[in-house]
All heavy atoms as a GROMACS GRO file, in nm:
protein
  643
    1MET      N    1   9.081  11.631  11.166
    1MET     CA    2   9.100  11.737  11.075
    1MET      C    3   9.146  11.681  10.944
    1MET      O    4   9.217  11.578  10.939
    1MET     CB    5   9.193  11.838  11.124
    1MET     CG    6   9.181  11.976  11.054
    1MET     SD    7   9.247  12.102  11.173
    1MET     CE    8   9.347  12.199  11.083
    2ILE      N    9   9.116  11.736  10.827
    2ILE     CA   10   9.133  11.675  10.702
    2ILE      C   11   9.280  11.693  10.659
    2ILE      O   12   9.324  11.621  10.573
    2ILE     CB   13   9.042  11.753  10.596
    2ILE    CG1   14   9.047  11.677  10.461
    2ILE    CG2   15   9.084  11.900  10.568
    2ILE    CD1   16   8.934  11.733  10.365
    3PHE      N   17   9.353  11.777  10.727
    3PHE     CA   18   9.495  11.817  10.665
    3PHE      C   19   9.584  11.702  10.669
    3PHE      O   20   9.664  11.687  10.579
    3PHE     CB   21   9.560  11.935  10.750
    3PHE     CG   22   9.479  12.062  10.722
    3PHE    CD1   23   9.425  12.130  10.841
    3PHE    CD2   24   9.459  12.112  10.599
    3PHE    CE1   25   9.353  12.247  10.821
    3PHE    CE2   26   9.382  12.227  10.587
    3PHE     CZ   27   9.334  12.306  10.704
    4ASP      N   28   9.585  11.624  10.769
    4ASP     CA   29   9.682  11.513  10.776
    4ASP      C   30   9.680  11.420  10.655
    4ASP      O   31   9.782  11.399  10.592
    4ASP     CB   32   9.664  11.433  10.902
    4ASP     CG   33   9.700  11.517  11.025
    4ASP    OD1   34   9.780  11.620  11.018
    4ASP    OD2   35   9.637  11.493  11.132
    5SER      N   36   9.580  11.353  10.630
    5SER     CA   37   9.562  11.259  10.522
    5SER      C   38   9.575  11.335  10.388
    5SER      O   39   9.629  11.277  10.294
    5SER     CB   40   9.431  11.187  10.525
    5SER     OG   41   9.328  11.262  10.510
    6LEU      N   42   9.510  11.452  10.372
    6LEU     CA   43   9.525  11.515  10.255
    6LEU      C   44   9.666  11.569  10.230
    6LEU      O   45   9.723  11.550  10.108
    6LEU     CB   46   9.436  11.648  10.245
    6LEU     CG   47   9.428  11.726  10.124
    6LEU    CD1   48   9.386  11.641  10.014
    6LEU    CD2   49   9.330  11.847  10.144
    7ARG      N   50   9.741  11.609  10.325
    7ARG     CA   51   9.887  11.639  10.305
    7ARG      C   52   9.960  11.529  10.256
    7ARG      O   53  10.052  11.536  10.170
    7ARG     CB   54   9.946  11.694  10.435
    7ARG     CG   55   9.922  11.830  10.461
    7ARG     CD   56   9.998  11.882  10.580
    7ARG     NE   57   9.970  12.028  10.604
    7ARG     CZ   58   9.929  12.073  10.725
    7ARG    NH1   59   9.933  11.993  10.824
    7ARG    NH2   60   9.904  12.203  10.728
    8ASP      N   61   9.929  11.408  10.304
    8ASP     CA   62  10.002  11.282  10.262
    8ASP      C   63   9.974  11.245  10.135
    8ASP      O   64  10.056  11.218  10.041
    8ASP     CB   65   9.957  11.164  10.354
    8ASP     CG   66  10.021  11.175  10.501
    8ASP    OD1   67  10.115  11.248  10.518
    8ASP    OD2   68   9.963  11.110  10.584
    9ARG      N   69   9.851  11.271  10.082
    9ARG     CA   70   9.805  11.247   9.948
    9ARG      C   71   9.870  11.329   9.852
    9ARG      O   72   9.898  11.310   9.742
    9ARG     CB   73   9.654  11.252   9.926
    9ARG     CG   74   9.576  11.145   9.974
    9ARG     CD   75   9.430  11.161   9.960
    9ARG     NE   76   9.344  11.048   9.997
    9ARG     CZ   77   9.227  11.034   9.970
    9ARG    NH1   78   9.154  11.141   9.897
    9ARG    NH2   79   9.152  10.933  10.010
   10MET      N   80   9.884  11.465   9.885
   10MET     CA   81   9.934  11.565   9.802
   10MET      C   82  10.082  11.565   9.801
   10MET      O   83  10.152  11.638   9.732
   10MET     CB   84   9.897  11.710   9.851
   10MET     CG   85   9.747  11.728   9.842
   10MET     SD   86   9.671  11.735   9.682
   10MET     CE   87   9.732  11.881   9.621
   11GLY      N   88  10.159  11.481   9.888
   11GLY     CA   89  10.309  11.466   9.865
   11GLY      C   90  10.383  11.551   9.981
   11GLY      O   91  10.500  11.561   9.971
   12GLY      N   92  10.321  11.597  10.079
   12GLY     CA   93  10.397  11.663  10.192
   12GLY      C   94  10.323  11.792  10.230
   12GLY      O   95  10.234  11.842  10.170
   13ASN      N   96  10.378  11.847  10.344
   13ASN     CA   97  10.321  11.956  10.406
   13ASN      C   98  10.317  12.087  10.335
   13ASN      O   99  10.236  12.173  10.332
   13ASN     CB  100  10.386  11.988  10.546
   13ASN     CG  101  10.359  11.891  10.645
   13ASN    OD1  102  10.245  11.814  10.635
   13ASN    ND2  103  10.444  11.867  10.742
   14ASP      N  104  10.427  12.098  10.243
   14ASP     CA  105  10.441  12.225  10.179
   14ASP      C  106  10.361  12.230  10.041
   14ASP      O  107  10.375  12.332   9.966
   14ASP     CB  108  10.590  12.245  10.142
   14ASP     CG  109  10.657  12.148  10.067
   14ASP    OD1  110  10.602  12.032  10.065
   14ASP    OD2  111  10.764  12.169  10.013
   15LYS      N  112  10.292  12.132  10.000
   15LYS     CA  113  10.224  12.122   9.876
   15LYS      C  114  10.078  12.142   9.886
   15LYS      O  115  10.010  12.133   9.782
   15LYS     CB  116  10.262  12.005   9.798
   15LYS     CG  117  10.403  11.994   9.767
   15LYS     CD  118  10.441  11.867   9.691
   15LYS     CE  119  10.583  11.861   9.656
   15LYS     NZ  120  10.618  11.748   9.579
   16ILE      N  121  10.022  12.158   9.988
   16ILE     CA  122   9.881  12.174  10.003
   16ILE      C  123   9.841  12.305   9.992
   16ILE      O  124   9.861  12.398  10.063
   16ILE     CB  125   9.827  12.108  10.137
   16ILE    CG1  126   9.676  12.110  10.144
   16ILE    CG2  127   9.872  12.185  10.257
   16ILE    CD1  128   9.602  12.040  10.248
   17THR      N  129   9.766  12.332   9.870
   17THR     CA  130   9.698  12.461   9.854
   17THR      C  131   9.572  12.429   9.789
   17THR      O  132   9.544  12.321   9.716
   17THR     CB  133   9.788  12.553   9.746
   17THR    OG1  134   9.779  12.480   9.626
   17THR    CG2  135   9.927  12.576   9.811
   18PRO      N  136   9.470  12.526   9.796
   18PRO     CA  137   9.346  12.497   9.733
   18PRO      C  138   9.352  12.476   9.576
   18PRO      O  139   9.284  12.386   9.532
   18PRO     CB  140   9.264  12.632   9.771
   18PRO     CG  141   9.320  12.679   9.887
   18PRO     CD  142   9.475  12.652   9.872
   19MET      N  143   9.440  12.550   9.507
   19MET     CA  144   9.452  12.514   9.372
   19MET      C  145   9.519  12.395   9.330
   19MET      O  146   9.491  12.328   9.230
   19MET     CB  147   9.536  12.644   9.291
   19MET     CG  148   9.448  12.761   9.266
   19MET     SD  149   9.304  12.723   9.160
   19MET     CE  150   9.225  12.872   9.158
   20ALA      N  151   9.609  12.351   9.425
   20ALA     CA  152   9.667  12.216   9.400
   20ALA      C  153   9.563  12.110   9.412
   20ALA      O  154   9.562  12.008   9.337
   20ALA     CB  155   9.778  12.193   9.504
   21ILE      N  156   9.472  12.134   9.508
   21ILE     CA  157   9.354  12.035   9.511
   21ILE      C  158   9.268  12.045   9.387
   21ILE      O  159   9.227  11.939   9.334
   21ILE     CB  160   9.275  12.058   9.640
   21ILE    CG1  161   9.352  12.034   9.763
   21ILE    CG2  162   9.141  11.985   9.640
   21ILE    CD1  163   9.291  12.082   9.888
   22ALA      N  164   9.246  12.157   9.342
   22ALA     CA  165   9.148  12.179   9.215
   22ALA      C  166   9.217  12.130   9.104
   22ALA      O  167   9.139  12.076   9.012
   22ALA     CB  168   9.125  12.334   9.210
   23HIS      N  169   9.344  12.116   9.088
   23HIS     CA  170   9.417  12.057   8.969
   23HIS      C  171   9.466  11.926   8.983
   23HIS      O  172   9.525  11.868   8.892
   23HIS     CB  173   9.528  12.150   8.924
   23HIS     CG  174   9.478  12.289   8.882
   23HIS    ND1  175   9.543  12.395   8.895
   23HIS    CD2  176   9.360  12.336   8.821
   23HIS    CE1  177   9.479  12.501   8.848
   23HIS    NE2  178   9.365  12.455   8.802
   24ASN      N  179   9.443  11.869   9.092
   24ASN     CA  180   9.491  11.726   9.127
   24ASN      C  181   9.406  11.620   9.050
   24ASN      O  182   9.289  11.619   9.064
   24ASN     CB  183   9.491  11.704   9.282
   24ASN     CG  184   9.560  11.564   9.309
   24ASN    OD1  185   9.540  11.459   9.246
   24ASN    ND2  186   9.656  11.582   9.406
   25SER      N  187   9.474  11.546   8.960
   25SER     CA  188   9.402  11.451   8.887
   25SER      C  189   9.367  11.322   8.952
   25SER      O  190   9.311  11.233   8.894
   25SER     CB  191   9.479  11.431   8.752
   25SER     OG  192   9.607  11.375   8.774
   26LEU      N  193   9.411  11.306   9.075
   26LEU     CA  194   9.375  11.189   9.138
   26LEU      C  195   9.241  11.191   9.211
   26LEU      O  196   9.188  11.083   9.274
   26LEU     CB  197   9.484  11.143   9.252
   26LEU     CG  198   9.629  11.122   9.198
   26LEU    CD1  199   9.723  11.101   9.296
   26LEU    CD2  200   9.621  11.008   9.101
   27PHE      N  201   9.184  11.306   9.217
   27PHE     CA  202   9.053  11.326   9.271
   27PHE      C  203   8.947  11.351   9.166
   27PHE      O  204   8.972  11.418   9.065
   27PHE     CB  205   9.048  11.447   9.372
   27PHE     CG  206   9.141  11.415   9.486
   27PHE    CD1  207   9.236  11.518   9.509
   27PHE    CD2  208   9.124  11.320   9.579
   27PHE    CE1  209   9.330  11.503   9.617
   27PHE    CE2  210   9.216  11.309   9.681
   27PHE     CZ  211   9.309  11.404   9.707
   28THR      N  212   8.828  11.308   9.180
   28THR     CA  213   8.716  11.336   9.097
   28THR      C  214   8.676  11.477   9.128
   28THR      O  215   8.711  11.541   9.241
   28THR     CB  216   8.595  11.246   9.107
   28THR    OG1  217   8.540  11.255   9.239
   28THR    CG2  218   8.631  11.100   9.069
   29ALA      N  219   8.588  11.547   9.047
   29ALA     CA  220   8.544  11.681   9.072
   29ALA      C  221   8.461  11.684   9.199
   29ALA      O  222   8.475  11.769   9.288
   29ALA     CB  223   8.456  11.732   8.962
   30ARG      N  224   8.382  11.576   9.231
   30ARG     CA  225   8.308  11.570   9.348
   30ARG      C  226   8.400  11.560   9.477
   30ARG      O  227   8.376  11.638   9.582
   30ARG     CB  228   8.216  11.451   9.342
   30ARG     CG  229   8.122  11.424   9.469
   30ARG     CD  230   8.005  11.509   9.482
   30ARG     NE  231   8.043  11.631   9.549
   30ARG     CZ  232   7.973  11.750   9.547
   30ARG    NH1  233   7.878  11.756   9.470
   30ARG    NH2  234   8.009  11.846   9.612
   31GLU      N  235   8.497  11.486   9.464
   31GLU     CA  236   8.591  11.473   9.569
   31GLU      C  237   8.670  11.604   9.602
   31GLU      O  238   8.685  11.636   9.712
   31GLU     CB  239   8.696  11.371   9.541
   31GLU     CG  240   8.639  11.211   9.555
   31GLU     CD  241   8.732  11.112   9.494
   31GLU    OE1  242   8.817  11.141   9.412
   31GLU    OE2  243   8.707  11.005   9.542
   32LYS      N  244   8.706  11.673   9.490
   32LYS     CA  245   8.767  11.792   9.507
   32LYS      C  246   8.683  11.895   9.577
   32LYS      O  247   8.728  11.970   9.666
   32LYS     CB  248   8.816  11.861   9.366
   32LYS     CG  249   8.925  11.788   9.301
   32LYS     CD  250   8.940  11.825   9.160
   32LYS     CE  251   9.037  11.743   9.080
   32LYS     NZ  252   9.056  11.798   8.941
   33LEU      N  253   8.550  11.891   9.538
   33LEU     CA  254   8.457  12.006   9.595
   33LEU      C  255   8.446  11.970   9.737
   33LEU      O  256   8.436  12.060   9.837
   33LEU     CB  257   8.330  11.998   9.516
   33LEU     CG  258   8.341  12.062   9.368
   33LEU    CD1  259   8.210  12.042   9.307
   33LEU    CD2  260   8.367  12.216   9.389
   34ASP      N  261   8.432  11.837   9.774
   34ASP     CA  262   8.409  11.798   9.907
   34ASP      C  263   8.532  11.840  10.000
   34ASP      O  264   8.513  11.885  10.106
   34ASP     CB  265   8.388  11.649   9.921
   34ASP     CG  266   8.256  11.600   9.871
   34ASP    OD1  267   8.171  11.678   9.857
   34ASP    OD2  268   8.243  11.479   9.847
   35LEU      N  269   8.656  11.812   9.946
   35LEU     CA  270   8.772  11.851  10.020
   35LEU      C  271   8.786  11.998  10.025
   35LEU      O  272   8.817  12.048  10.137
   35LEU     CB  273   8.890  11.797   9.946
   35LEU     CG  274   8.913  11.638   9.942
   35LEU    CD1  275   9.026  11.610   9.841
   35LEU    CD2  276   8.961  11.602  10.078
   36LEU      N  277   8.744  12.072   9.922
   36LEU     CA  278   8.764  12.223   9.933
   36LEU      C  279   8.662  12.282  10.028
   36LEU      O  280   8.701  12.370  10.104
   36LEU     CB  281   8.746  12.281   9.796
   36LEU     CG  282   8.870  12.254   9.699
   36LEU    CD1  283   8.838  12.294   9.559
   36LEU    CD2  284   8.989  12.336   9.751
   37HIS      N  285   8.546  12.227  10.038
   37HIS     CA  286   8.445  12.268  10.127
   37HIS      C  287   8.487  12.242  10.272
   37HIS      O  288   8.463  12.332  10.358
   37HIS     CB  289   8.305  12.218  10.103
   37HIS     CG  290   8.238  12.295   9.987
   37HIS    ND1  291   8.202  12.413   9.985
   37HIS    CD2  292   8.208  12.235   9.854
   37HIS    CE1  293   8.146  12.452   9.860
   37HIS    NE2  294   8.148  12.339   9.784
   38GLN      N  295   8.536  12.124  10.294
   38GLN     CA  296   8.591  12.089  10.421
   38GLN      C  297   8.708  12.183  10.467
   38GLN      O  298   8.722  12.225  10.579
   38GLN     CB  299   8.640  11.944  10.437
   38GLN     CG  300   8.685  11.898  10.572
   38GLN     CD  301   8.584  11.915  10.669
   38GLN    OE1  302   8.470  11.863  10.666
   38GLN    NE2  303   8.623  11.966  10.788
   39LEU      N  304   8.796  12.198  10.372
   39LEU     CA  305   8.911  12.294  10.400
   39LEU      C  306   8.874  12.438  10.424
   39LEU      O  307   8.919  12.494  10.511
   39LEU     CB  308   8.996  12.294  10.254
   39LEU     CG  309   9.129  12.362  10.268
   39LEU    CD1  310   9.214  12.300  10.378
   39LEU    CD2  311   9.205  12.365  10.140
   40LYS      N  312   8.756  12.488  10.353
   40LYS     CA  313   8.713  12.619  10.385
   40LYS      C  314   8.657  12.613  10.528
   40LYS      O  315   8.677  12.712  10.601
   40LYS     CB  316   8.600  12.645  10.279
   40LYS     CG  317   8.546  12.795  10.303
   40LYS     CD  318   8.461  12.835  10.189
   40LYS     CE  319   8.415  12.974  10.212
   40LYS     NZ  320   8.322  13.014  10.102
   41ALA      N  321   8.586  12.508  10.569
   41ALA     CA  322   8.529  12.513  10.697
   41ALA      C  323   8.649  12.504  10.803
   41ALA      O  324   8.645  12.582  10.914
   41ALA     CB  325   8.441  12.391  10.726
   42ASP      N  326   8.752  12.433  10.782
   42ASP     CA  327   8.866  12.426  10.878
   42ASP      C  328   8.943  12.560  10.865
   42ASP      O  329   8.983  12.597  10.969
   42ASP     CB  330   8.956  12.298  10.832
   42ASP     CG  331   8.904  12.173  10.846
   42ASP    OD1  332   8.817  12.155  10.918
   42ASP    OD2  333   8.954  12.080  10.791
   43ALA      N  334   8.953  12.617  10.749
   43ALA     CA  335   9.031  12.761  10.737
   43ALA      C  336   8.949  12.869  10.818
   43ALA      O  337   9.008  12.947  10.888
   43ALA     CB  338   9.046  12.794  10.592
   44THR      N  339   8.820  12.863  10.812
   44THR     CA  340   8.739  12.964  10.879
   44THR      C  341   8.746  12.933  11.038
   44THR      O  342   8.770  13.031  11.103
   44THR     CB  343   8.591  12.935  10.845
   44THR    OG1  344   8.571  12.964  10.703
   44THR    CG2  345   8.498  13.040  10.912
   45GLY      N  346   8.747  12.817  11.076
   45GLY     CA  347   8.777  12.789  11.214
   45GLY      C  348   8.906  12.823  11.268
   45GLY      O  349   8.932  12.875  11.368
   46ALA      N  350   9.012  12.794  11.179
   46ALA     CA  351   9.146  12.835  11.214
   46ALA      C  352   9.170  12.978  11.222
   46ALA      O  353   9.237  13.034  11.314
   46ALA     CB  354   9.258  12.775  11.114
   47SER      N  355   9.109  13.055  11.132
   47SER     CA  356   9.112  13.200  11.130
   47SER      C  357   9.049  13.253  11.256
   47SER      O  358   9.094  13.361  11.320
   47SER     CB  359   9.072  13.259  11.006
   47SER     OG  360   8.937  13.302  11.012
   48GLN      N  361   8.937  13.194  11.301
   48GLN     CA  362   8.875  13.250  11.421
   48GLN      C  363   8.970  13.216  11.544
   48GLN      O  364   8.945  13.299  11.649
   48GLN     CB  365   8.732  13.182  11.439
   48GLN     CG  366   8.636  13.228  11.332
   48GLN     CD  367   8.516  13.149  11.348
   48GLN    OE1  368   8.501  13.051  11.410
   48GLN    NE2  369   8.408  13.198  11.267
   49GLU      N  370   9.047  13.118  11.542
   49GLU     CA  371   9.140  13.084  11.640
   49GLU      C  372   9.262  13.160  11.629
   49GLU      O  373   9.357  13.148  11.722
   49GLU     CB  374   9.156  12.939  11.655
   49GLU     CG  375   9.046  12.842  11.677
   49GLU     CD  376   9.068  12.701  11.672
   49GLU    OE1  377   9.182  12.662  11.642
   49GLU    OE2  378   8.978  12.630  11.678
   50GLY      N  379   9.291  13.240  11.533
   50GLY     CA  380   9.405  13.315  11.513
   50GLY      C  381   9.527  13.251  11.444
   50GLY      O  382   9.628  13.287  11.455
   51LYS      N  383   9.487  13.138  11.384
   51LYS     CA  384   9.588  13.047  11.314
   51LYS      C  385   9.594  13.093  11.173
   51LYS      O  386   9.496  13.111  11.106
   51LYS     CB  387   9.560  12.912  11.320
   51LYS     CG  388   9.561  12.858  11.465
   51LYS     CD  389   9.535  12.714  11.474
   51LYS     CE  390   9.530  12.658  11.620
   51LYS     NZ  391   9.486  12.520  11.633
   52ASP      N  392   9.717  13.092  11.111
   52ASP     CA  393   9.733  13.122  10.972
   52ASP      C  394   9.763  12.990  10.893
   52ASP      O  395   9.867  12.929  10.923
   52ASP     CB  396   9.844  13.224  10.952
   52ASP     CG  397   9.862  13.266  10.808
   52ASP    OD1  398   9.774  13.245  10.733
   52ASP    OD2  399   9.989  13.300  10.768
   53LEU      N  400   9.679  12.959  10.801
   53LEU     CA  401   9.707  12.842  10.722
   53LEU      C  402   9.784  12.857  10.591
   53LEU      O  403   9.821  12.770  10.521
   53LEU     CB  404   9.565  12.778  10.687
   53LEU     CG  405   9.487  12.731  10.800
   53LEU    CD1  406   9.363  12.664  10.759
   53LEU    CD2  407   9.570  12.627  10.885
   54GLY      N  408   9.818  12.989  10.561
   54GLY     CA  409   9.880  13.020  10.438
   54GLY      C  410   9.793  13.059  10.322
   54GLY      O  411   9.837  13.083  10.217
   55PHE      N  412   9.668  13.055  10.342
   55PHE     CA  413   9.570  13.075  10.234
   55PHE      C  414   9.436  13.112  10.312
   55PHE      O  415   9.420  13.078  10.437
   55PHE     CB  416   9.543  12.964  10.146
   55PHE     CG  417   9.527  12.839  10.206
   55PHE    CD1  418   9.389  12.787  10.247
   55PHE    CD2  419   9.628  12.738  10.227
   55PHE    CE1  420   9.370  12.680  10.303
   55PHE    CE2  421   9.605  12.618  10.266
   55PHE     CZ  422   9.474  12.581  10.324
   56ASP      N  423   9.351  13.182  10.247
   56ASP     CA  424   9.224  13.217  10.303
   56ASP      C  425   9.102  13.168  10.227
   56ASP      O  426   9.113  13.099  10.134
   56ASP     CB  427   9.218  13.381  10.318
   56ASP     CG  428   9.218  13.436  10.174
   56ASP    OD1  429   9.214  13.375  10.075
   56ASP    OD2  430   9.260  13.571  10.181
   57ALA      N  431   8.983  13.209  10.283
   57ALA     CA  432   8.864  13.149  10.226
   57ALA      C  433   8.840  13.196  10.090
   57ALA      O  434   8.785  13.129  10.004
   57ALA     CB  435   8.739  13.202  10.309
   58GLU      N  436   8.888  13.315  10.048
   58GLU     CA  437   8.878  13.370   9.916
   58GLU      C  438   8.954  13.283   9.821
   58GLU      O  439   8.898  13.245   9.708
   58GLU     CB  440   8.926  13.517   9.905
   58GLU     CG  441   8.904  13.572   9.762
   58GLU     CD  442   8.948  13.719   9.762
   58GLU    OE1  443   8.937  13.788   9.867
   58GLU    OE2  444   8.999  13.767   9.653
   59GLU      N  445   9.077  13.237   9.852
   59GLU     CA  446   9.148  13.147   9.773
   59GLU      C  447   9.077  13.004   9.751
   59GLU      O  448   9.084  12.961   9.640
   59GLU     CB  449   9.284  13.135   9.831
   59GLU     CG  450   9.386  13.056   9.732
   59GLU     CD  451   9.531  13.049   9.787
   59GLU    OE1  452   9.559  13.117   9.888
   59GLU    OE2  453   9.600  12.966   9.737
   60ILE      N  454   9.019  12.964   9.852
   60ILE     CA  455   8.934  12.841   9.841
   60ILE      C  456   8.832  12.860   9.746
   60ILE      O  457   8.801  12.769   9.676
   60ILE     CB  458   8.895  12.789   9.982
   60ILE    CG1  459   9.030  12.771  10.077
   60ILE    CG2  460   8.806  12.672   9.976
   60ILE    CD1  461   9.005  12.738  10.211
   61ASP      N  462   8.760  12.970   9.761
   61ASP     CA  463   8.644  12.997   9.673
   61ASP      C  464   8.699  13.004   9.531
   61ASP      O  465   8.612  12.954   9.436
   61ASP     CB  466   8.568  13.124   9.709
   61ASP     CG  467   8.493  13.127   9.834
   61ASP    OD1  468   8.457  13.003   9.876
   61ASP    OD2  469   8.481  13.231   9.901
   62LEU      N  470   8.810  13.053   9.497
   62LEU     CA  471   8.857  13.051   9.360
   62LEU      C  472   8.885  12.918   9.314
   62LEU      O  473   8.863  12.881   9.198
   62LEU     CB  474   8.991  13.144   9.356
   62LEU     CG  475   8.971  13.285   9.379
   62LEU    CD1  476   9.108  13.354   9.388
   62LEU    CD2  477   8.890  13.348   9.257
   63ALA      N  478   8.944  12.824   9.403
   63ALA     CA  479   8.956  12.695   9.359
   63ALA      C  480   8.836  12.613   9.337
   63ALA      O  481   8.835  12.536   9.239
   63ALA     CB  482   9.041  12.618   9.473
   64ILE      N  483   8.743  12.644   9.417
   64ILE     CA  484   8.603  12.580   9.393
   64ILE      C  485   8.539  12.623   9.262
   64ILE      O  486   8.487  12.543   9.178
   64ILE     CB  487   8.506  12.619   9.513
   64ILE    CG1  488   8.540  12.534   9.638
   64ILE    CG2  489   8.363  12.580   9.480
   64ILE    CD1  490   8.477  12.599   9.768
   65ALA      N  491   8.562  12.757   9.226
   65ALA     CA  492   8.501  12.805   9.101
   65ALA      C  493   8.587  12.736   8.984
   65ALA      O  494   8.524  12.705   8.874
   65ALA     CB  495   8.525  12.951   9.091
   66GLU      N  496   8.718  12.708   9.006
   66GLU     CA  497   8.799  12.648   8.896
   66GLU      C  498   8.746  12.505   8.875
   66GLU      O  499   8.742  12.455   8.754
   66GLU     CB  500   8.942  12.652   8.951
   66GLU     CG  501   9.043  12.575   8.854
   66GLU     CD  502   9.098  12.684   8.759
   66GLU    OE1  503   9.068  12.795   8.764
   66GLU    OE2  504   9.162  12.628   8.652
   67VAL      N  505   8.715  12.442   8.978
   67VAL     CA  506   8.663  12.291   8.968
   67VAL      C  507   8.531  12.299   8.899
   67VAL      O  508   8.506  12.216   8.808
   67VAL     CB  509   8.642  12.223   9.093
   67VAL    CG1  510   8.580  12.091   9.087
   67VAL    CG2  511   8.789  12.213   9.160
   68ARG      N  512   8.445  12.390   8.931
   68ARG     CA  513   8.305  12.400   8.870
   68ARG      C  514   8.322  12.432   8.724
   68ARG      O  515   8.249  12.392   8.640
   68ARG     CB  516   8.226  12.505   8.939
   68ARG     CG  517   8.181  12.451   9.075
   68ARG     CD  518   8.085  12.542   9.145
   68ARG     NE  519   8.046  12.474   9.271
   68ARG     CZ  520   8.004  12.548   9.381
   68ARG    NH1  521   8.008  12.671   9.377
   68ARG    NH2  522   7.969  12.467   9.486
   69ARG      N  523   8.417  12.525   8.683
   69ARG     CA  524   8.445  12.557   8.545
   69ARG      C  525   8.486  12.429   8.468
   69ARG      O  526   8.446  12.402   8.353
   69ARG     CB  527   8.540  12.664   8.527
   69ARG     CG  528   8.494  12.800   8.530
   69ARG     CD  529   8.591  12.911   8.494
   69ARG     NE  530   8.713  12.898   8.573
   69ARG     CZ  531   8.736  12.970   8.683
   69ARG    NH1  532   8.620  13.046   8.742
   69ARG    NH2  533   8.845  12.970   8.759
   70GLY      N  534   8.568  12.349   8.532
   70GLY     CA  535   8.617  12.229   8.467
   70GLY      C  536   8.502  12.134   8.443
   70GLY      O  537   8.485  12.067   8.344
   71VAL      N  538   8.406  12.117   8.538
   71VAL     CA  539   8.291  12.037   8.525
   71VAL      C  540   8.210  12.080   8.417
   71VAL      O  541   8.167  11.996   8.329
   71VAL     CB  542   8.210  12.029   8.656
   71VAL    CG1  543   8.079  11.963   8.639
   71VAL    CG2  544   8.291  11.962   8.764
   72GLN      N  545   8.182  12.209   8.401
   72GLN     CA  546   8.111  12.267   8.284
   72GLN      C  547   8.184  12.229   8.152
   72GLN      O  548   8.113  12.212   8.042
   72GLN     CB  549   8.091  12.411   8.299
   72GLN     CG  550   7.997  12.454   8.412
   72GLN     CD  551   7.995  12.601   8.440
   72GLN    OE1  552   8.072  12.685   8.384
   72GLN    NE2  553   7.900  12.641   8.512
   73ASP      N  554   8.320  12.218   8.155
   73ASP     CA  555   8.389  12.193   8.031
   73ASP      C  556   8.400  12.036   8.013
   73ASP      O  557   8.466  12.001   7.915
   73ASP     CB  558   8.529  12.251   8.035
   73ASP     CG  559   8.518  12.402   8.035
   73ASP    OD1  560   8.424  12.462   7.980
   73ASP    OD2  561   8.618  12.472   8.066
   74GLY      N  562   8.344  11.965   8.099
   74GLY     CA  563   8.345  11.815   8.092
   74GLY      C  564   8.457  11.743   8.143
   74GLY      O  565   8.508  11.632   8.115
   75VAL      N  566   8.531  11.824   8.236
   75VAL     CA  567   8.660  11.760   8.302
   75VAL      C  568   8.629  11.729   8.450
   75VAL      O  569   8.567  11.807   8.513
   75VAL     CB  570   8.777  11.854   8.288
   75VAL    CG1  571   8.894  11.798   8.361
   75VAL    CG2  572   8.804  11.884   8.152
   76GLY      N  573   8.675  11.619   8.494
   76GLY     CA  574   8.674  11.583   8.631
   76GLY      C  575   8.569  11.495   8.688
   76GLY      O  576   8.561  11.465   8.800
   77ALA      N  577   8.497  11.435   8.594
   77ALA     CA  578   8.406  11.326   8.631
   77ALA      C  579   8.476  11.194   8.686
   77ALA      O  580   8.434  11.128   8.775
   77ALA     CB  581   8.300  11.292   8.520
   78ASP      N  582   8.578  11.170   8.621
   78ASP     CA  583   8.661  11.058   8.650
   78ASP      C  584   8.815  11.102   8.697
   78ASP      O  585   8.847  11.214   8.680
   78ASP     CB  586   8.691  10.965   8.538
   78ASP     CG  587   8.553  10.901   8.491
   78ASP    OD1  588   8.476  10.861   8.583
   78ASP    OD2  589   8.524  10.887   8.366
   79THR      N  590   8.886  11.003   8.745
   79THR     CA  591   9.016  11.040   8.790
   79THR      C  592   9.104  11.005   8.676
   79THR      O  593   9.072  10.944   8.578
   79THR     CB  594   9.064  10.952   8.921
   79THR    OG1  595   9.067  10.818   8.879
   79THR    CG2  596   8.975  10.974   9.034
   80VAL      N  597   9.235  11.043   8.685
   80VAL     CA  598   9.336  11.010   8.591
   80VAL      C  599   9.339  10.862   8.563
   80VAL      O  600   9.374  10.812   8.453
   80VAL     CB  601   9.469  11.068   8.625
   80VAL    CG1  602   9.532  11.003   8.742
   80VAL    CG2  603   9.565  11.064   8.505
   81LEU      N  604   9.316  10.784   8.672
   81LEU     CA  605   9.336  10.637   8.660
   81LEU      C  606   9.219  10.579   8.576
   81LEU      O  607   9.225  10.481   8.517
   81LEU     CB  608   9.337  10.578   8.804
   81LEU     CG  609   9.449  10.620   8.884
   81LEU    CD1  610   9.438  10.557   9.034
   81LEU    CD2  611   9.587  10.580   8.831
   82LYS      N  612   9.107  10.656   8.571
   82LYS     CA  613   8.993  10.603   8.496
   82LYS      C  614   8.982  10.669   8.358
   82LYS      O  615   8.893  10.645   8.279
   82LYS     CB  616   8.859  10.634   8.574
   82LYS     CG  617   8.846  10.569   8.702
   82LYS     CD  618   8.709  10.601   8.765
   82LYS     CE  619   8.694  10.535   8.897
   82LYS     NZ  620   8.577  10.588   8.961
   83GLY      N  621   9.080  10.755   8.322
   83GLY     CA  622   9.084  10.799   8.188
   83GLY      C  623   9.046  10.943   8.169
   83GLY      O  624   9.011  10.985   8.055
   84ASP      N  625   9.019  11.022   8.276
   84ASP     CA  626   8.970  11.159   8.254
   84ASP      C  627   9.073  11.253   8.194
   84ASP      O  628   9.043  11.338   8.118
   84ASP     CB  629   8.918  11.210   8.392
   84ASP     CG  630   8.842  11.346   8.380
   84ASP    OD1  631   8.756  11.351   8.273
   84ASP    OD2  632   8.848  11.426   8.456
   85PHE      N  633   9.200  11.236   8.234
   85PHE     CA  634   9.294  11.325   8.177
   85PHE      C  635   9.404  11.254   8.100
   85PHE      O  636   9.438  11.142   8.106
   85PHE     CB  637   9.377  11.394   8.304
   85PHE     CG  638   9.284  11.481   8.361
   85PHE    CD1  639   9.221  11.445   8.486
   85PHE    CD2  640   9.282  11.612   8.325
   85PHE    CE1  641   9.136  11.544   8.551
   85PHE    CE2  642   9.204  11.716   8.406
   85PHE     CZ  643   9.132  11.670   8.510
   0.00000   0.00000   0.00000
């Protein structure tokens, strides 16, 4: 499951949210979208199993839309290390 490594990258268990992924400057827009789509699949599976992740598919969709708006505005092709932000 994606959560373990992603939680570590985001700084701990309590910091993983779809919008945190969307605004994280260490990921490119493509990486953010890949992570968010995987997160949505995992969240859908968890909800079918009766588990609560603290966010739902709608919140993930909002984060995906945020990343796409950023791409349209020319943000997110590179990471902060490559000079995007």
